[in-house]
MDTraj code that builds the backbone (N, CA, C; nanometers):
import mdtraj as md
import numpy as np

residues = "UNK UNK UNK UNK UNK UNK UNK UNK UNK UNK UNK UNK UNK UNK UNK UNK UNK UNK UNK UNK UNK UNK UNK UNK UNK UNK UNK UNK UNK UNK UNK UNK UNK UNK UNK UNK UNK UNK UNK UNK UNK UNK UNK UNK UNK UNK UNK UNK UNK UNK UNK UNK UNK UNK UNK UNK UNK UNK UNK UNK UNK UNK UNK UNK UNK UNK UNK UNK UNK UNK UNK UNK UNK UNK UNK UNK UNK UNK UNK UNK UNK UNK UNK UNK UNK UNK UNK UNK UNK UNK UNK UNK UNK UNK UNK UNK UNK UNK UNK UNK UNK UNK UNK UNK".split()
xyz = np.array([
    [0.6010, 14.3310, 9.4947],
    [0.5113, 14.2911, 9.6010],
    [0.4646, 14.4161, 9.6753],
    [0.3436, 14.4089, 9.7240],
    [0.2848, 14.5198, 9.7985],
    [0.2319, 14.4686, 9.9323],
    [0.2301, 14.5565, 10.0306],
    [0.1761, 14.5222, 10.1620],
    [0.0305, 14.5665, 10.1690],
    [-0.0512, 14.4806, 10.2287],
    [-0.1931, 14.5093, 10.2455],
    [-0.2322, 14.4862, 10.3901],
    [-0.3084, 14.5794, 10.4443],
    [-0.3645, 14.5607, 10.5769],
    [-0.5035, 14.5017, 10.5614],
    [-0.5306, 14.4023, 10.6403],
    [-0.6633, 14.3417, 10.6482],
    [-0.7232, 14.3906, 10.7793],
    [-0.8325, 14.4617, 10.7719],
    [-0.9004, 14.5111, 10.8912],
    [-1.0280, 14.4302, 10.9056],
    [-1.0389, 14.3598, 11.0169],
    [-1.1524, 14.2707, 11.0397],
    [-1.2636, 14.3456, 11.1121],
    [-1.3855, 14.3222, 11.0667],
    [-1.5039, 14.3817, 11.1284],
    [-1.5989, 14.2691, 11.1673],
    [-1.6547, 14.2797, 11.2860],
    [-1.7573, 14.1845, 11.3271],
    [-1.7016, 14.0505, 11.3670],
    [-1.7774, 13.9480, 11.3348],
    [-1.7464, 13.8145, 11.3834],
    [-1.8138, 13.7978, 11.5183],
    [-1.7846, 13.6889, 11.5837],
    [-1.8438, 13.6675, 11.7163],
    [-1.7441, 13.5987, 11.8063],
    [-1.7611, 13.6205, 11.9343],
    [-1.6756, 13.5569, 12.0339],
    [-1.7105, 13.4091, 12.0430],
    [-1.6097, 13.3211, 12.0460],
    [-1.6380, 13.1785, 12.0640],
    [-1.7017, 13.1536, 12.2006],
    [-1.7936, 13.0604, 12.2039],
    [-1.8609, 13.0233, 12.3286],
    [-1.8077, 12.8890, 12.3757],
    [-1.7370, 12.8895, 12.4854],
    [-1.6845, 12.7660, 12.5424],
    [-1.5473, 12.7311, 12.4882],
    [-1.4808, 12.6428, 12.5629],
    [-1.3442, 12.6044, 12.5292],
    [-1.3335, 12.5294, 12.3965],
    [-1.4306, 12.4426, 12.3684],
    [-1.4257, 12.3644, 12.2449],
    [-1.4377, 12.4542, 12.1220],
    [-1.5313, 12.5481, 12.1254],
    [-1.5481, 12.6385, 12.0122],
    [-1.4266, 12.7306, 12.0003],
    [-1.3735, 12.7763, 12.1144],
    [-1.2543, 12.8607, 12.1128],
    [-1.1379, 12.7869, 12.0446],
    [-1.1176, 12.6624, 12.0793],
    [-1.0099, 12.5833, 12.0191],
    [-1.0318, 12.5667, 11.8689],
    [-1.1565, 12.5420, 11.8292],
    [-1.1874, 12.5265, 11.6863],
    [-1.1579, 12.6554, 11.6104],
    [-1.2006, 12.7681, 11.6664],
    [-1.1792, 12.8975, 11.6008],
    [-1.0302, 12.9295, 11.5925],
    [-0.9567, 12.9074, 11.7002],
    [-0.8135, 12.9349, 11.6996],
    [-0.7398, 12.8452, 11.6002],
    [-0.7806, 12.7202, 11.5904],
    [-0.7206, 12.6299, 11.4914],
    [-0.7465, 12.6795, 11.3500],
    [-0.8689, 12.7257, 11.3236],
    [-0.9035, 12.7768, 11.1907],
    [-0.8190, 12.8993, 11.1569],
    [-0.8049, 12.9919, 11.2520],
    [-0.7237, 13.1114, 11.2282],
    [-0.5769, 13.0742, 11.2086],
    [-0.5242, 12.9848, 11.2918],
    [-0.3840, 12.9441, 11.2796],
    [-0.3574, 12.8801, 11.1441],
    [-0.4488, 12.7963, 11.1008],
    [-0.4346, 12.7308, 10.9714],
    [-0.4374, 12.8321, 10.8575],
    [-0.5343, 12.9245, 10.8636],
    [-0.5471, 13.0245, 10.7573],
    [-0.4254, 13.1160, 10.7543],
    [-0.3837, 13.1670, 10.8698],
    [-0.2664, 13.2538, 10.8732],
    [-0.1424, 13.1779, 10.8265],
    [-0.1293, 13.0535, 10.8670],
    [-0.0161, 12.9720, 10.8250],
    [-0.0120, 12.9476, 10.6756],
    [-0.1290, 12.9459, 10.6124],
    [-0.1342, 12.9227, 10.4674],
    [-0.0740, 13.0384, 10.3884],
    [-0.0533, 13.1533, 10.4520],
    [0.0068, 13.2678, 10.3842],
    [0.1569, 13.2498, 10.3672],
    [0.2165, 13.1608, 10.4456],
    [0.3604, 13.1384, 10.4366],
    [0.4381, 13.2669, 10.4608],
    [0.5366, 13.2924, 10.3751],
    [0.6216, 13.4106, 10.3909],
    [0.5497, 13.5398, 10.3569],
    [0.4291, 13.5310, 10.3006],
    [0.3526, 13.6518, 10.2697],
    [0.2986, 13.7193, 10.3945],
    [0.2912, 13.6452, 10.5037],
    [0.2384, 13.7010, 10.6272],
    [0.3452, 13.7881, 10.6934],
    [0.3223, 13.9189, 10.6942],
    [0.4151, 14.0131, 10.7554],
    [0.3883, 14.0228, 10.9046],
    [0.2607, 14.0324, 10.9419],
    [0.2194, 14.0440, 11.0816],
    [0.0822, 13.9795, 11.0930],
    [0.0728, 13.8715, 11.1691],
    [-0.0547, 13.8029, 11.1863],
    [-0.1582, 13.8879, 11.2565],
    [-0.1121, 13.9929, 11.3233],
    [-0.2034, 14.0856, 11.3884],
    [-0.2581, 14.0324, 11.5179],
    [-0.3661, 14.0955, 11.5627],
    [-0.4284, 14.0633, 11.6899],
    [-0.5732, 14.1062, 11.6880],
    [-0.6539, 14.0467, 11.7739],
    [-0.7862, 14.1036, 11.7970],
    [-0.7671, 14.2366, 11.8706],
    [-0.8654, 14.3222, 11.8629],
    [-0.8566, 14.4511, 11.9320],
    [-0.9808, 14.4746, 12.0165],
    [-0.9671, 14.5645, 12.1129],
    [-1.0791, 14.6032, 12.1973],
    [-1.1573, 14.7175, 12.1351],
    [-1.2509, 14.7701, 12.2112],
    [-1.3329, 14.8810, 12.1656],
    [-1.2442, 15.0006, 12.1316],
    [-1.2716, 15.0640, 12.0182],
    [-1.1905, 15.1773, 11.9755],
    [-1.2490, 15.3096, 12.0241],
    [-1.1632, 15.4086, 12.0271],
    [-1.2014, 15.5456, 12.0573],
    [-1.1816, 15.6265, 11.9306],
    [-1.2798, 15.7051, 11.8930],
    [-1.2715, 15.7889, 11.7749],
    [-1.2465, 15.9324, 11.8187],
    [-1.1388, 15.9926, 11.7676],
    [-1.1099, 16.1327, 11.7956],
    [-1.1615, 16.2133, 11.6768],
    [-1.2491, 16.3058, 11.7055],
    [-1.3179, 16.3849, 11.6037],
    [-1.2524, 16.5217, 11.5869],
    [-1.2840, 16.5915, 11.4763],
    [-1.2318, 16.7274, 11.4618],
    [-1.2630, 16.8093, 11.5875],
    [-1.1692, 16.8886, 11.6275],
    [-1.1854, 16.9659, 11.7491],
    [-1.1355, 16.8926, 11.8725],
    [-1.0981, 16.7663, 11.8569],
    [-1.0401, 16.6903, 11.9659],
    [-1.1360, 16.6114, 12.0523],
    [-1.2666, 16.6213, 12.0262],
    [-1.3629, 16.5445, 12.1056],
    [-1.3437, 16.3960, 12.0759],
    [-1.3519, 16.3144, 12.1812],
    [-1.3333, 16.1698, 12.1667],
    [-1.4620, 16.0970, 12.2024],
    [-1.4922, 15.9942, 12.1236],
    [-1.6082, 15.9092, 12.1496],
    [-1.5599, 15.7668, 12.1697],
    [-1.6024, 15.7047, 12.2772],
    [-1.5640, 15.5671, 12.3102],
    [-1.6741, 15.4705, 12.2687],
    [-1.7091, 15.4708, 12.1407],
    [-1.8211, 15.3884, 12.0958],
    [-1.7847, 15.2936, 11.9818],
    [-1.6605, 15.2882, 11.9436],
    [-1.6199, 15.1982, 11.8366],
    [-1.6392, 15.2531, 11.6975],
    [-1.7007, 15.3697, 11.6833],
    [-1.7201, 15.4282, 11.5510],
    [-1.8318, 15.3623, 11.4739],
    [-1.8447, 15.4008, 11.3491],
    [-1.9544, 15.3535, 11.2647],
    [-1.9423, 15.2051, 11.2301],
    [-1.8201, 15.1545, 11.2180],
    [-1.7976, 15.0149, 11.1815],
    [-1.6774, 14.9638, 11.2607],
    [-1.6980, 14.9300, 11.3884],
    [-1.5849, 14.8969, 11.4750],
    [-1.5001, 14.7820, 11.4216],
    [-1.3703, 14.7952, 11.4421],
    [-1.2802, 14.6880, 11.3995],
    [-1.2687, 14.5840, 11.5102],
    [-1.2424, 14.4600, 11.4697],
    [-1.2249, 14.3538, 11.5671],
    [-1.0835, 14.2954, 11.5622],
    [-1.0025, 14.3395, 11.4639],
    [-0.8654, 14.2933, 11.4550],
    [-0.8019, 14.3342, 11.3239],
    [-0.6771, 14.2899, 11.3037],
    [-0.6043, 14.3246, 11.1817],
    [-0.4970, 14.2199, 11.1526],
    [-0.4493, 14.2193, 11.0289],
    [-0.3315, 14.1437, 10.9868],
    [-0.2644, 14.2228, 10.8752],
    [-0.1397, 14.1912, 10.8451],
    [-0.0651, 14.2563, 10.7381],
    [-0.0004, 14.1486, 10.6525],
    [-0.0268, 14.1531, 10.5221],
    [0.0314, 14.0552, 10.4300],
    [0.1032, 14.1275, 10.3171],
    [0.1959, 14.0577, 10.2547],
    [0.2665, 14.1105, 10.1387],
    [0.2425, 14.0153, 10.0231],
    [0.1692, 14.0636, 9.9237],
    [0.1330, 13.9834, 9.8071],
    [0.1481, 14.0680, 9.6810],
    [0.1259, 14.0078, 9.5656],
    [0.1501, 14.0749, 9.4385],
    [0.0613, 14.1959, 9.4146],
    [-0.0680, 14.1843, 9.4456],
    [-0.1609, 14.2926, 9.4134],
    [-0.2920, 14.2746, 9.4894],
    [-0.3861, 14.3649, 9.4663],
    [-0.5149, 14.3601, 9.5349],
    [-0.5874, 14.2296, 9.5074],
    [-0.5818, 14.1820, 9.3847],
    [-0.6494, 14.0563, 9.3521],
    [-0.5957, 13.9408, 9.4364],
    [-0.4652, 13.9366, 9.4573],
    [-0.4053, 13.8311, 9.5397],
    [-0.4478, 13.8468, 9.6858],
    [-0.4573, 13.9712, 9.7331],
    [-0.5024, 13.9953, 9.8705],
    [-0.6468, 13.9496, 9.8880],
    [-0.7317, 13.9807, 9.7911],
    [-0.8719, 13.9390, 9.7971],
    [-0.8827, 13.7872, 9.7941],
    [-0.8048, 13.7233, 9.7090],
    [-0.8085, 13.5769, 9.6997],
    [-0.7705, 13.5136, 9.8330],
    [-0.6687, 13.5672, 9.8986],
    [-0.6279, 13.5148, 10.0291],
    [-0.7361, 13.5420, 10.1334],
    [-0.7926, 13.6613, 10.1320],
    [-0.8954, 13.6991, 10.2302],
    [-1.0183, 13.6100, 10.2231],
    [-1.0495, 13.5592, 10.1067],
    [-1.1691, 13.4748, 10.0905],
    [-1.1671, 13.3501, 10.1778],
    [-1.0509, 13.3091, 10.2244],
    [-1.0413, 13.1913, 10.3101],
    [-1.0421, 13.2230, 10.4589],
    [-1.0577, 13.3493, 10.4941],
    [-1.0488, 13.3905, 10.6344],
    [-1.1663, 13.3376, 10.7170],
    [-1.1375, 13.2826, 10.8341],
    [-1.2426, 13.2283, 10.9203],
    [-1.3464, 13.3303, 10.9665],
    [-1.3131, 13.4583, 10.9697],
    [-1.4104, 13.5569, 11.0174],
    [-1.5323, 13.5620, 10.9256],
    [-1.5139, 13.5267, 10.7994],
    [-1.6264, 13.5276, 10.7054],
    [-1.7292, 13.4212, 10.7427],
    [-1.6830, 13.3115, 10.8024],
    [-1.7740, 13.2059, 10.8474],
    [-1.8494, 13.2456, 10.9739],
    [-1.8031, 13.3499, 11.0404],
    [-1.8645, 13.3956, 11.1650],
    [-1.9480, 13.5222, 11.1435],
    [-1.9777, 13.5556, 11.0163],
    [-2.0603, 13.6724, 10.9863],
    [-1.9843, 13.8035, 10.9805],
    [-1.8517, 13.7989, 10.9889],
    [-1.7713, 13.9200, 10.9832],
    [-1.7306, 13.9545, 10.8409],
    [-1.6572, 14.0632, 10.8272],
    [-1.6092, 14.1076, 10.6965],
    [-1.4647, 14.1551, 10.7093],
    [-1.4009, 14.1750, 10.5946],
    [-1.2617, 14.2189, 10.5914],
    [-1.2499, 14.3386, 10.4981],
    [-1.1899, 14.4441, 10.5480],
    [-1.1578, 14.5606, 10.4663],
    [-1.0104, 14.5482, 10.4310],
    [-0.9765, 14.5638, 10.3027],
    [-0.8399, 14.5476, 10.2556],
    [-0.7935, 14.6805, 10.1979],
    [-0.6731, 14.7233, 10.2369],
    [-0.6154, 14.8447, 10.1806],
    [-0.4656, 14.8277, 10.1650],
    [-0.4132, 14.8781, 10.0542],
    [-0.2695, 14.8727, 10.0332],
    [-0.2003, 14.9733, 10.1236],
    [-0.0869, 14.9329, 10.1786],
    [-0.0056, 15.0204, 10.2638],
    [0.1090, 15.0741, 10.1799],
    [0.1341, 15.2026, 10.1908],
    [0.2407, 15.2661, 10.1128],
    [0.3542, 15.3098, 10.2035],
    [0.4787, 15.2864, 10.1585],
    [0.5947, 15.3311, 10.2326],
    [0.6071, 15.4820, 10.2182],
    [0.6505, 15.5438, 10.3257],
    [0.6682, 15.6896, 10.3228],
    [0.8096, 15.7240, 10.3630],
])
top = md.Topology()
chain = top.add_chain()
for i, resn in enumerate(residues, 1):
    res = top.add_residue(resn, chain, resSeq=i)
    for name in ("N", "CA", "C"):
        top.add_atom(name, md.element.get_by_symbol(name[0]), res)
traj = md.Trajectory(xyz[None], top)
């Protein structure tokens, strides 16, 4: 088994309590479907700061700002992609970047 980080980009903020509840239910259901493969359900994140060579920092979120992350443990990249295809962020116009995490 390998660990994969899912980095979420985009999506949109729910408007109103009803939409918020619907979105949270969708995320809870999707994350729950991972069962024991879910290592860390992650969290949404705020605006990022990019530290550039020379130490200069930019508070602009970078070229493709992240909106959250999760960590799963599955057999391989194909299994990670298959699981990611059900993520609610895809229904909200967002995308998911997947990368294997290596122990050091």
